[in-house]
C-alpha positions as CSV (number, residue, x, y, z in Angstrom):
1,M,-25.3,74.5,79.4
2,D,-29.0,75.3,80.0
3,G,-30.0,72.7,77.4
4,L,-28.4,69.8,79.1
5,N,-30.5,67.8,81.6
6,L,-30.0,64.6,83.5
7,S,-32.9,62.2,83.7
8,Q,-33.5,58.8,85.3
9,S,-36.0,56.2,84.1
10,L,-36.9,52.7,85.1
11,K,-37.9,50.1,82.5
12,T,-38.1,46.3,82.3
13,E,-36.5,44.5,79.4
14,Q,-36.3,40.8,78.7
15,T,-33.1,39.5,77.1
16,L,-32.8,35.9,76.0
17,S,-29.5,34.1,76.5
18,P,-28.1,31.8,73.8
19,Q,-29.2,28.8,75.9
20,M,-32.8,30.1,76.0
21,L,-32.8,30.9,72.3
22,Q,-31.7,27.4,71.6
23,S,-34.3,26.0,73.8
24,L,-37.0,27.9,72.0
25,A,-35.6,26.8,68.7
26,L,-35.8,23.1,69.6
27,L,-39.4,23.2,70.9
28,P,-41.2,23.5,67.5
29,M,-39.1,20.7,65.9
30,P,-40.9,17.4,65.1
31,I,-39.0,14.3,66.0
32,L,-37.5,13.8,62.5
33,E,-36.2,17.4,62.3
34,L,-34.8,17.1,65.8
35,K,-33.0,14.0,64.8
36,A,-31.4,15.8,61.8
37,H,-30.4,18.7,64.0
38,I,-28.6,16.4,66.5
39,Q,-26.9,14.6,63.6
40,A,-25.5,18.0,62.4
41,E,-24.3,18.8,65.9
42,I,-22.6,15.5,66.3
43,E,-20.8,16.0,63.0
44,S,-19.6,19.5,63.8
45,N,-18.8,19.2,67.5
46,P,-16.1,16.7,68.6
47,A,-17.1,17.3,72.3
48,L,-20.3,15.3,71.7
49,E,-20.3,11.5,72.2
50,I,-22.9,8.8,72.1
51,P,-22.6,6.6,75.3
52,D,-22.9,2.8,75.3
53,S,-26.3,2.8,77.0
54,E,-29.2,4.8,75.5
55,Y,-30.9,7.5,77.5
56,D,-33.5,6.0,79.9
57,L,-36.9,7.6,79.4
58,S,-38.4,5.8,82.4
59,Q,-38.3,9.1,84.3
60,F,-40.8,10.5,81.8
61,E,-43.2,7.5,81.9
62,P,-46.4,8.1,83.9
63,E,-47.0,6.0,86.9
64,K,-50.5,4.9,87.6
65,E,-50.4,5.8,91.3
66,K,-49.2,9.3,90.7
67,N,-51.3,12.3,89.7
68,L,-50.3,14.9,87.1
69,D,-48.6,17.3,89.6
70,D,-46.4,14.4,91.0
71,R,-45.4,13.4,87.5
72,M,-44.4,16.9,86.7
73,D,-42.3,17.2,89.9
74,D,-40.5,14.0,88.9
75,A,-39.7,15.4,85.4
76,D,-38.3,18.6,87.0
77,S,-36.0,16.5,89.2
78,A,-34.3,14.8,86.3
79,D,-30.6,14.2,86.6
80,Y,-28.3,15.3,83.8
81,E,-25.0,14.3,85.3
82,D,-22.4,13.6,82.6
83,L,-20.8,10.2,82.6
84,S,-17.0,10.2,82.1
85,Y,-15.6,6.8,81.2
86,Y,-13.5,5.9,78.2
87,D,-15.5,4.2,75.4
88,P,-13.5,3.2,72.3
89,E,-16.7,2.4,70.4
90,A,-18.2,5.9,70.8
91,S,-16.9,7.1,67.4
92,D,-18.4,4.0,65.7
93,R,-21.8,4.6,67.2
94,K,-21.6,8.3,66.2
95,Q,-20.8,7.2,62.6
96,M,-23.8,4.7,62.6
97,L,-26.2,7.5,63.7
98,I,-24.9,9.7,60.9
99,E,-25.1,7.0,58.2
100,N,-28.5,5.7,59.3
101,S,-30.2,9.1,59.2
102,S,-33.0,9.3,56.7
103,A,-32.4,11.3,53.5
104,P,-35.2,13.4,52.0
105,G,-37.5,11.2,49.9
106,E,-40.0,11.7,47.1
107,T,-43.0,13.8,48.0
108,L,-46.5,12.7,47.4
109,K,-47.0,15.4,44.7
110,E,-43.9,14.4,42.9
111,H,-45.0,10.7,43.0
112,L,-48.4,11.6,41.6
113,M,-47.1,14.0,39.0
114,T,-44.8,11.2,37.7
115,Q,-47.8,8.9,37.3
116,L,-49.8,11.7,35.6
117,G,-47.1,12.2,33.0
118,E,-47.1,8.5,32.2
119,A,-50.9,8.2,32.0
120,D,-52.6,7.8,28.5
121,I,-54.9,10.8,28.8
122,S,-55.8,13.9,26.9
123,E,-53.9,17.2,27.4
124,R,-57.0,18.7,28.9
125,T,-57.4,15.9,31.4
126,E,-53.7,16.2,32.3
127,A,-54.1,19.9,32.9
128,I,-57.0,19.3,35.3
129,G,-55.0,16.5,37.0
130,E,-52.1,18.9,37.7
131,I,-54.6,21.3,39.4
132,L,-56.0,18.5,41.5
133,I,-52.6,17.2,42.6
134,S,-51.5,20.7,43.5
135,N,-54.6,20.9,45.7
136,L,-53.7,17.9,47.9
137,D,-52.3,18.1,51.4
138,Q,-49.7,15.8,52.9
139,N,-52.5,13.2,53.6
140,G,-53.6,13.2,50.0
141,F,-56.9,15.1,50.8
142,Y,-58.4,18.2,49.2
143,I,-57.2,21.6,50.5
144,L,-59.9,23.5,48.7
145,S,-63.2,22.0,47.7
146,L,-63.6,21.1,44.0
147,E,-66.3,23.8,43.8
148,N,-63.9,26.5,45.0
149,L,-60.8,25.0,43.2
150,F,-62.4,25.2,39.7
151,E,-64.6,28.3,40.4
152,N,-62.8,30.4,37.8
153,E,-61.9,27.6,35.4
154,S,-63.7,26.7,32.2
155,Y,-63.7,22.9,32.7
156,S,-67.0,21.1,32.7
157,K,-68.2,18.9,35.6
158,E,-67.8,15.9,33.4
159,E,-64.2,16.7,32.6
160,I,-63.4,17.4,36.3
161,K,-65.0,14.1,37.3
162,E,-63.0,12.2,34.7
163,A,-59.7,13.8,35.9
164,V,-60.6,13.0,39.6
165,S,-61.2,9.4,38.6
166,V,-57.8,9.3,36.9
167,V,-55.9,10.7,39.9
168,Q,-57.8,8.4,42.3
169,S,-56.5,5.4,40.3
170,F,-52.9,6.4,41.1
171,D,-50.7,5.0,43.8
172,P,-51.2,5.2,46.8
173,A,-54.8,4.1,46.8
174,G,-57.2,6.5,48.6
175,I,-56.0,9.9,47.5
176,C,-57.8,12.8,45.9
177,V,-60.7,12.8,48.3
178,P,-62.1,15.1,51.0
179,D,-61.1,13.2,54.1
180,F,-60.0,10.0,55.7
181,R,-63.5,8.4,55.6
182,A,-63.8,9.0,51.9
183,S,-60.3,7.6,51.5
184,L,-61.2,4.4,53.3
185,I,-64.3,3.9,51.1
186,L,-62.3,4.6,47.9
187,Q,-59.6,2.1,48.9
188,A,-62.3,-0.5,49.5
189,K,-63.8,0.3,46.1
190,L,-60.5,0.1,44.3
191,S,-59.9,-3.3,45.9
192,G,-62.8,-4.7,44.0
193,M,-65.5,-4.7,46.7
194,V,-68.9,-5.3,45.1
195,D,-71.5,-2.5,45.2
196,H,-73.8,-4.1,47.8
197,D,-70.9,-4.7,50.2
198,L,-69.4,-1.3,49.5
199,Q,-72.7,0.3,50.5
200,I,-72.6,-1.4,53.8
201,F,-68.9,-0.7,54.2
202,S,-69.5,3.0,53.5
203,Q,-72.2,3.1,56.2
204,I,-69.8,1.5,58.7
205,V,-67.1,4.1,57.9
206,N,-69.4,7.1,58.0
207,E,-71.5,6.1,61.1
208,Y,-70.1,3.4,63.2
209,L,-66.3,3.7,63.5
210,E,-66.4,4.9,67.1
211,K,-68.8,2.1,68.2
212,L,-66.6,-0.5,66.5
213,K,-63.5,0.9,68.3
214,S,-65.4,0.4,71.5
215,G,-66.1,-3.2,70.7
216,K,-69.9,-2.8,70.2
217,F,-70.1,-5.3,67.3
218,R,-73.4,-6.8,68.3
219,E,-75.1,-3.4,68.4
220,V,-73.6,-2.3,65.1
221,A,-74.5,-5.6,63.4
222,A,-78.1,-5.2,64.6
223,A,-78.3,-1.7,63.3
224,L,-76.9,-2.7,59.9
225,R,-79.1,-5.9,59.8
226,I,-76.2,-8.1,59.0
227,P,-74.7,-11.2,60.8
228,E,-72.0,-10.3,63.3
229,E,-69.6,-12.6,61.4
230,D,-70.0,-10.4,58.3
231,L,-69.3,-7.3,60.4
232,Q,-66.1,-8.9,61.7
233,T,-65.1,-9.5,58.1
234,F,-65.8,-5.8,57.2
235,F,-63.8,-4.7,60.3
236,S,-60.8,-6.9,59.3
237,I,-60.9,-5.3,55.8
238,L,-61.1,-1.9,57.5
239,K,-58.0,-2.5,59.7
240,G,-56.0,-3.4,56.6
241,L,-56.6,0.0,55.0
242,T,-54.7,3.3,55.5
243,P,-56.7,6.3,56.7
244,Y,-54.0,8.8,55.7
245,P,-52.4,7.3,52.5
246,G,-50.1,10.3,51.8
247,Q,-48.1,10.2,55.0
248,N,-45.6,7.7,53.9
249,F,-44.2,10.2,51.5
250,S,-41.8,13.1,52.1
251,S,-43.2,16.5,52.9
252,D,-40.8,19.4,52.4
253,G,-37.8,17.2,53.1
254,V,-39.3,15.2,55.9
255,T,-39.6,11.5,54.9
256,H,-42.7,10.7,56.8
257,V,-44.8,11.8,59.7
258,E,-43.6,10.2,63.0
259,P,-45.7,10.7,66.1
260,D,-43.9,12.6,68.9
261,F,-45.9,10.7,71.6
262,S,-48.8,8.2,71.9
263,I,-51.7,8.1,74.2
264,R,-53.6,4.7,74.1
265,S,-56.0,2.8,76.2
266,K,-54.7,-0.4,77.7
267,N,-57.3,-2.4,79.7
268,G,-59.3,0.9,80.2
269,V,-56.3,2.8,81.5
270,L,-54.7,5.6,79.4
271,V,-50.9,5.1,78.8
272,L,-48.7,7.9,77.6
273,E,-45.5,7.0,75.8
274,L,-43.0,9.5,74.4
275,N,-41.3,8.7,71.1
276,R,-37.6,9.5,71.3
277,G,-37.2,8.1,67.8
278,D,-33.8,6.5,67.7
279,I,-32.2,9.7,69.2
280,P,-29.4,8.6,71.5
281,N,-28.4,10.2,74.7
282,L,-25.4,12.5,74.3
283,E,-22.5,13.1,76.7
284,I,-19.2,14.9,76.7
285,T,-16.5,12.9,74.8
286,S,-14.3,11.2,77.4
287,G,-10.9,12.8,77.6
288,F,-11.8,15.7,75.3
289,E,-11.3,18.4,78.0
290,D,-7.7,17.1,78.7
291,L,-6.5,17.3,75.1
292,A,-4.5,20.5,75.7
293,D,-2.7,19.2,78.8
294,N,0.5,18.5,76.9
295,L,0.5,21.9,75.1
296,S,2.1,25.2,76.2
297,G,2.2,28.8,75.3
298,Q,-0.1,30.4,72.7
299,E,-1.0,27.0,71.3
300,A,-2.3,25.8,74.6
301,K,-4.3,29.0,75.1
302,E,-6.0,28.7,71.7
303,A,-6.7,24.9,72.2
304,N,-8.2,25.5,75.7
305,A,-10.4,28.3,74.3
306,Y,-11.7,25.9,71.5
307,I,-12.2,23.1,74.0
308,R,-14.1,25.3,76.4
309,D,-16.4,26.6,73.7
310,A,-17.1,23.1,72.2
311,V,-17.8,21.6,75.7
312,R,-20.1,24.6,76.5
313,Q,-22.1,24.1,73.3
314,A,-22.3,20.3,73.9
315,R,-23.5,20.7,77.5
316,T,-26.1,23.3,76.3
317,L,-27.4,20.9,73.6
318,I,-27.6,18.0,76.0
319,T,-29.6,20.0,78.5
320,Q,-31.9,21.6,76.0
321,V,-32.8,18.3,74.2
322,N,-33.8,16.8,77.5
323,M,-35.7,20.0,78.5
324,R,-37.6,19.6,75.2
325,F,-38.7,16.1,76.1
326,Q,-39.6,17.2,79.6
327,T,-41.8,20.0,78.4
328,L,-43.4,17.8,75.8
329,Y,-44.1,15.1,78.4
330,K,-45.7,17.7,80.7
331,A,-47.9,19.0,77.9
332,A,-48.8,15.4,76.8
333,A,-49.7,14.4,80.4
334,A,-51.9,17.5,80.7
335,L,-53.6,16.8,77.3
336,M,-54.2,13.2,78.4
337,E,-55.9,14.4,81.6
338,I,-58.1,17.1,80.0
339,Q,-59.0,15.1,76.9
340,S,-59.3,11.7,78.7
341,E,-62.8,11.1,77.2
342,F,-61.5,11.6,73.7
343,F,-58.7,9.1,74.1
344,L,-61.1,6.5,75.8
345,K,-64.3,7.0,73.7
346,G,-63.3,8.7,70.5
347,P,-63.4,12.1,68.6
348,R,-67.0,12.8,69.4
349,Y,-65.9,13.5,73.0
350,L,-63.3,16.1,72.2
351,K,-63.5,19.0,74.6
352,T,-62.9,22.7,74.0
353,M,-59.3,23.5,75.0
354,T,-56.9,26.4,74.4
355,L,-53.2,26.7,74.4
356,K,-53.6,28.8,77.5
357,D,-55.3,25.9,79.3
358,I,-52.3,23.6,78.8
359,A,-49.7,26.4,79.4
360,E,-51.2,27.3,82.8
361,K,-51.4,23.7,83.8
362,I,-47.8,22.9,83.1
363,G,-46.4,26.3,84.2
364,V,-45.1,27.7,80.9
365,H,-46.0,30.8,78.9
366,E,-48.7,30.5,76.2
367,T,-46.2,31.4,73.5
368,T,-44.0,28.5,74.7
369,M,-46.9,26.1,74.3
370,S,-47.6,27.6,70.9
371,R,-44.1,26.7,69.8
372,L,-44.3,23.3,71.2
373,A,-47.6,22.5,69.4
374,Q,-46.1,23.2,66.0
375,S,-45.6,20.1,63.8
376,K,-46.2,17.6,66.6
377,W,-48.3,14.4,66.0
378,V,-50.1,12.2,68.5
379,D,-50.7,8.5,67.9
380,T,-54.1,7.4,69.4
381,D,-56.5,4.4,69.3
382,W,-58.5,6.6,66.9
383,G,-55.8,7.5,64.5
384,L,-52.9,9.9,64.1
385,F,-53.7,13.6,65.0
386,Q,-51.8,16.8,64.8
387,L,-51.4,18.2,68.3
388,K,-53.0,21.5,67.2
389,Y,-56.2,19.4,66.4
390,F,-56.9,19.3,70.1
391,F,-56.9,23.1,70.5
392,T,-60.3,24.4,69.5
393,Q,-62.8,27.0,70.5
394,G,-66.3,25.9,71.4
395,V,-69.8,26.1,70.0
396,A,-72.5,26.9,72.6
397,T,-74.9,24.2,73.7
398,T,-78.5,24.5,74.9
399,S,-77.7,23.3,78.4
400,G,-77.6,26.8,79.8
401,N,-74.5,26.2,81.9
402,Q,-71.8,27.8,79.8
403,E,-71.0,24.4,78.4
404,S,-69.6,24.2,74.8
405,V,-68.8,21.6,72.2
406,S,-65.6,21.6,70.2
407,R,-65.8,22.8,66.6
408,N,-64.3,19.5,65.4
409,V,-67.1,17.6,67.1
410,V,-69.7,19.9,65.5
411,K,-68.1,19.3,62.1
412,D,-68.3,15.6,62.7
413,M,-72.0,16.0,63.6
414,I,-72.6,17.9,60.4
415,A,-70.9,15.2,58.3
416,E,-73.0,12.6,60.1
417,I,-76.3,14.5,59.6
418,I,-75.6,14.8,55.9
419,A,-74.6,11.1,55.6
420,E,-77.8,10.1,57.3
421,N,-80.2,12.5,55.6
422,G,-78.6,13.3,52.2
423,A,-78.7,16.8,50.7
424,L,-80.1,19.2,53.3
425,S,-80.0,23.0,53.4
426,D,-77.7,24.7,55.9
427,Q,-80.7,26.0,57.8
428,K,-82.1,22.5,58.2
429,I,-78.7,21.2,59.4
430,S,-78.7,24.1,61.9
431,D,-82.1,23.0,63.1
432,L,-81.0,19.4,63.5
433,L,-77.9,20.4,65.4
434,L,-80.2,22.4,67.7
435,S,-82.3,19.4,68.3
436,R,-79.1,17.6,69.5
437,G,-78.3,20.4,71.9
438,V,-75.9,22.4,69.8
439,K,-76.4,26.1,68.8
440,C,-74.9,26.6,65.4
441,A,-76.1,29.4,63.1
442,R,-76.8,28.7,59.4
443,R,-73.7,30.8,58.3
444,T,-71.5,28.8,60.7
445,V,-72.9,25.5,59.3
446,S,-72.0,26.8,55.8
447,K,-68.5,27.6,56.9
448,Y,-67.9,24.2,58.6
449,R,-69.4,22.4,55.6
450,G,-67.0,24.2,53.4
451,E,-64.1,23.2,55.6
452,L,-65.3,19.6,55.3
453,N,-65.3,19.9,51.5
454,I,-68.9,19.0,51.3
455,D,-70.8,20.7,48.5
456,S,-74.0,22.8,49.1
457,S,-77.4,21.0,48.9
458,Y,-77.9,22.6,45.5
459,S,-74.7,21.1,44.1
460,R,-75.3,17.7,45.8
């Protein structure tokens, strides 16, 4: 008995309810995946019904006279009351949603590999082409630089250049390049633009996109020493091109990228709009809870248990889907406020921002914000961006007031310096950045240049 002791301890444990787990599971889903998930729930749960009128997202739309906190309060007070009227067309609408859901399509790599197999080229060029295609991301851009990709291969520069030219000739136009700027220039070249015009067009893409977006046509035309009418023609051509040519193809079963929300400038005022896709509002099927009323005994007991479980799952899904859109709206509104200069003036004005900054602003845990940021896309006046693009650490400036510049902005400045000055050493680029007020060591320049898929000055 001497070996037995009673002890008491106090500890804190966090347990997640099924509802909380489902909420966490829905947060990372992009709009297309969420649509497929809801489709599966509709098919499996007879308690779910699509009402006659679609869900009204007006409660999520920002009002100009309200600040961020007011808009968040409005989102918290959303009403989820279930409607309960008989709708004989509900099953028809359910079937339409199921039938109209997108099936997985051909991926970009599959599309390119098919063309590679049909091309009249040597086996060696085909082998290099396969390596190139495997190195493209969902946009059609290089994942690794060509230098790193073929570092341990025996192919000559001429062979690689030939294979690149072959893959670049495939549909869609503008793939097998480092980034969207190179893609736009390649598309113009493939369209038959003459060399002199292509040189001017390249300069516009590399140096003046932001100014053109701001409507500074006269200033840009003067800098290029061309008539403003010619600049308008170039700009019209530019607007007809696709900066991310690979996004219309499936990626791991997703047919295409669909933005989860947009932030655009309308008459100088930023407007946030959530994209609900064609996801309908859901409600409990009218009369479903009364199906066991005419039953008795064990049959009634089993039916009622099934009905209760189905209704509970349906209510949980309805609530969690709407909570997902609420949280996304709050995050988007905070993003719009913090990065307002980016959305109004362009990527050069991107501020340093962390997941913690947004999480604290909207009152959620940082891990919740991390889940939300996964696989989300934002449509802006400056193009389509992944939500995670906006979360970057900073590079110090020379202002002396703890101010920093986003890494993405520094990368853009490096690309601009190289475009303006040609092949420069990393140390020279570092010096030029310092002259622009940005402290960036030579090794950091080398790292960012590699991420931009720009060769070293020796290779260039």
